[in-house]
N, C-alpha and C positions, 0 to 999 in steps of 0.2 A: 504494499499499500504506499502511496507517495505521501510525503510530508504534508502537502496542502490538504489532501483527503483526510489524513489522520487528524489534523488540526480541526477540520470542519466537524468530524465526528465527536471530538472532545467538546467543542463549543456547543454542539447540539445536545449532547448528554448533560451538560451543565444547565442549559436552558430548560430542558424537559424535566430534569431532576429538581429544579428549584421550586420552592413553594411561592404562593402568591404573597406579595408584601402585606404584612400585618396579619397573616393567617397562620396561626400556630397549628402544627400538625396534631398535637395532643394537648388536651386541657384536663385538669383535675379539679373537681369541686368537692369540698368537705361539707357534708350535709349533717343536719341535726334535727331530730324530732323534738320540738320544744316541750311537748307534754311528757315524754318519757326520758329525754336526755340522750337517747340512743344516737350514735354517730356512725357514719360510713362515708365512703368515697364513691364518686361517679367519675368514670373516665370517658372522655369525649374525644373522638378522632374526627376532626373537621374535614380533613382531606378525603377520608373514606365514608363520611356521613354515618358514623356509628356512635352510639351512646351505650356504654356498658356492653359492647359487642353486638348490640341490636341495631338494625337499620333505623336511622333517625333523620328527621327534617331539621336542619340547622339554619337559622337566620341570625341576623344581628341582634334580634330581640328575644328569640325563643329557641329552645331545643326540645323537640317532642319525639317520643318513641314508645313502642309497645314491647313490654317484657313478656315474651311468649312463654317463658319458663314459669313465671309467677302470675301472669295474667293481668298485670297492671298497665295502665296507660299513664305515661309520665309527661309532664310539661314543666320545664324549667324556665322561669322568667329571668333572663340574663341581667336585666337592669336592677331588679329588686332582690334576686336570689331566692324567691319563693318557688318551691317545688310542689306542684300539685300532683297527687297520685290518685287516680280513679280506678276503682275495682267494680266490675259488674257482678251482679248476683240476681237470684230469682226474686229477691225482695226489693230490688231497685238499685242496689249497689251503694257504695259510699266513697268518700274521698278524704284524703289526708293532706295536710299542708305542713311542709317542712321548710327549713331554711338552709340555703347552701351559699358557699362563698368560694370563689375561684382561689386555688392554692398555688398555681404555677406562677 
């Protein structure tokens, strides 16, 4: 392979491998249930559109996903840190409101 072709391939790899400005590949949120005090982390991969390994819709304002393992529908308000979790049931379901803070 000639040097100009090799240089072009390296430049192309750098451009394709770079992330968008201001877009972190992974985010972590520390969450807390204000009633029980229970804490846990949520991992978000913006580039792959995943939240806790589940497909997610990620915008500047919100991150939403469905946890198919536990059945919950999650909505994280990125501005306030409020995490709303909704569970369906035969009696109408219920929702929980937790608080999260970005930790990265």
